[in-house]
TIKE-400366 format. One record per residue (C-alpha): residue in one letter; chain; residue number from 1; x, y, z. Coordinates in Angstrom, 2 decimals, m for minus. Layout:
<pts>
+----+----+-----+---------+---------+---------+
| aa | ch |   i |      px |      py |      pz |
+----+----+-----+---------+---------+---------+
|  a |  A | NUM |       X |       Y |       Z |
...
+----+----+-----+---------+---------+---------+
</pts>
This chain:
<pts>
+----+----+-----+---------+---------+---------+
| aa | ch |   i |      px |      py |      pz |
+----+----+-----+---------+---------+---------+
|  m |  A |   1 |   87.33 |   88.46 |  113.61 |
|  v |  A |   2 |   90.10 |   88.46 |  111.03 |
|  f |  A |   3 |   92.00 |   91.46 |  109.37 |
|  e |  A |   4 |   93.71 |   91.19 |  106.15 |
|  i |  A |   5 |   97.16 |   92.71 |  106.86 |
|  t |  A |   6 |   99.54 |   94.51 |  104.39 |
|  k |  A |   7 |  103.26 |   94.81 |  105.15 |
|  m |  A |   8 |  103.96 |   98.67 |  104.42 |
|  g |  A |   9 |  107.57 |   98.35 |  104.72 |
|  e |  A |  10 |  110.67 |   97.55 |  106.63 |
|  g |  A |  11 |  114.16 |   98.66 |  107.30 |
|  p |  A |  12 |  116.89 |  100.18 |  109.61 |
|  d |  A |  13 |  115.72 |  103.16 |  112.06 |
|  p |  A |  14 |  117.75 |  106.20 |  112.77 |
|  w |  A |  15 |  118.65 |  104.62 |  116.34 |
|  g |  A |  16 |  120.31 |  101.49 |  115.15 |
|  g |  A |  17 |  117.31 |   99.07 |  115.23 |
|  y |  A |  18 |  115.07 |   97.51 |  112.68 |
|  r |  A |  19 |  111.38 |   98.18 |  112.06 |
|  a |  A |  20 |  108.59 |   96.70 |  110.14 |
|  g |  A |  21 |  105.14 |   98.43 |  109.57 |
|  f |  A |  22 |  101.68 |   96.79 |  108.78 |
|  s |  A |  23 |   98.33 |   97.89 |  108.08 |
|  g |  A |  24 |   94.82 |   96.33 |  108.08 |
|  k |  A |  25 |   91.17 |   97.27 |  107.55 |
|  y |  A |  26 |   88.10 |   95.42 |  108.67 |
|  t |  A |  27 |   84.32 |   96.34 |  108.06 |
|  l |  A |  28 |   81.98 |   94.94 |  110.62 |
|  t |  A |  29 |   78.23 |   95.17 |  110.84 |
|  r |  A |  30 |   77.03 |   96.36 |  114.04 |
|  k |  A |  31 |   74.11 |   94.01 |  114.14 |
|  d |  A |  32 |   76.66 |   91.13 |  114.37 |
|  f |  A |  33 |   77.64 |   92.24 |  117.72 |
|  g |  A |  34 |   74.06 |   92.70 |  119.26 |
|  i |  A |  35 |   73.98 |   96.60 |  118.37 |
|  d |  A |  36 |   70.68 |   96.69 |  116.54 |
|  y |  A |  37 |   69.10 |   99.89 |  117.37 |
|  d |  A |  38 |   68.43 |  102.47 |  114.63 |
|  l |  A |  39 |   71.19 |  105.12 |  114.08 |
|  g |  A |  40 |   70.41 |  105.71 |  110.43 |
|  p |  A |  41 |   71.24 |  103.76 |  107.34 |
|  s |  A |  42 |   74.70 |  104.96 |  107.17 |
|  s |  A |  43 |   75.78 |  103.62 |  110.50 |
|  t |  A |  44 |   75.00 |   99.91 |  109.91 |
|  t |  A |  45 |   78.59 |   99.15 |  109.43 |
|  v |  A |  46 |   81.71 |  100.39 |  111.18 |
|  e |  A |  47 |   85.17 |  100.37 |  109.48 |
|  l |  A |  48 |   88.06 |   99.65 |  111.78 |
|  t |  A |  49 |   91.54 |  100.48 |  110.68 |
|  l |  A |  50 |   94.63 |   98.90 |  112.34 |
|  g |  A |  51 |   98.30 |  100.17 |  112.16 |
|  i |  A |  52 |  101.03 |   98.02 |  113.78 |
|  e |  A |  53 |  104.72 |   98.92 |  114.02 |
|  g |  A |  54 |  106.86 |   96.24 |  115.37 |
|  i |  A |  55 |  110.64 |   96.49 |  116.40 |
|  r |  A |  56 |  113.18 |   93.66 |  116.03 |
|  k |  A |  57 |  114.60 |   92.51 |  119.52 |
|  k |  A |  58 |  118.28 |   92.11 |  119.52 |
+----+----+-----+---------+---------+---------+
</pts>
Protein backbone atom coordinates (compact mmCIF):
# COMPACT_ATOMS: atom_id res chain seq x y z
CA UNK A 1 0.00 0.00 0.00
CA UNK A 2 1.40 3.40 -0.99
CA UNK A 3 0.06 6.74 0.24
CA UNK A 4 0.37 9.89 -1.82
CA UNK A 5 1.67 12.35 0.79
CA UNK A 6 1.44 16.16 0.67
CA UNK A 7 3.63 18.41 2.76
CA UNK A 8 1.28 20.72 4.67
CA UNK A 9 3.90 23.08 6.05
CA UNK A 10 6.95 23.46 8.23
CA UNK A 11 8.54 25.91 10.59
CA UNK A 12 9.58 26.74 14.12
CA UNK A 13 7.24 25.86 16.97
CA UNK A 14 6.62 27.88 20.16
CA UNK A 15 8.95 25.62 22.18
CA UNK A 16 12.08 26.26 20.13
CA UNK A 17 11.80 23.17 17.95
CA UNK A 18 11.14 22.78 14.24
CA UNK A 19 8.17 20.81 12.89
CA UNK A 20 6.84 19.63 9.56
CA UNK A 21 3.36 18.31 8.80
CA UNK A 22 2.25 15.85 6.12
CA UNK A 23 -1.12 14.48 5.06
CA UNK A 24 -2.24 11.69 2.74
CA UNK A 25 -5.29 9.70 1.67
CA UNK A 26 -5.70 6.20 0.31
CA UNK A 27 -8.83 4.43 -0.87
CA UNK A 28 -8.79 0.67 -0.54
CA UNK A 29 -11.20 -1.93 -1.83
CA UNK A 30 -12.30 -4.25 0.97
CA UNK A 31 -12.37 -7.23 -1.40
CA UNK A 32 -8.60 -6.87 -2.01
CA UNK A 33 -8.07 -7.69 1.68
CA UNK A 34 -10.36 -10.72 1.75
CA UNK A 35 -13.38 -8.89 3.18
CA UNK A 36 -15.98 -9.92 0.64
CA UNK A 37 -19.22 -10.19 2.62
CA UNK A 38 -21.93 -7.79 1.51
CA UNK A 39 -22.43 -4.67 3.63
CA UNK A 40 -24.18 -2.75 0.86
CA UNK A 41 -22.93 -0.86 -2.18
CA UNK A 42 -21.64 2.18 -0.27
CA UNK A 43 -19.23 0.05 1.79
CA UNK A 44 -17.18 -1.62 -0.96
CA UNK A 45 -14.31 0.83 -0.41
CA UNK A 46 -12.73 2.44 2.65
CA UNK A 47 -10.92 5.79 2.62
CA UNK A 48 -7.94 6.05 4.97
CA UNK A 49 -6.59 9.45 5.99
CA UNK A 50 -3.08 9.73 7.42
CA UNK A 51 -1.69 12.77 9.26
CA UNK A 52 1.97 12.95 10.32
CA UNK A 53 3.83 15.60 12.28
CA UNK A 54 7.58 15.33 12.52
CA UNK A 55 9.85 17.16 14.99
CA UNK A 56 13.46 17.73 14.00
CA UNK A 57 15.96 16.26 16.47
CA UNK A 58 18.78 18.50 17.55
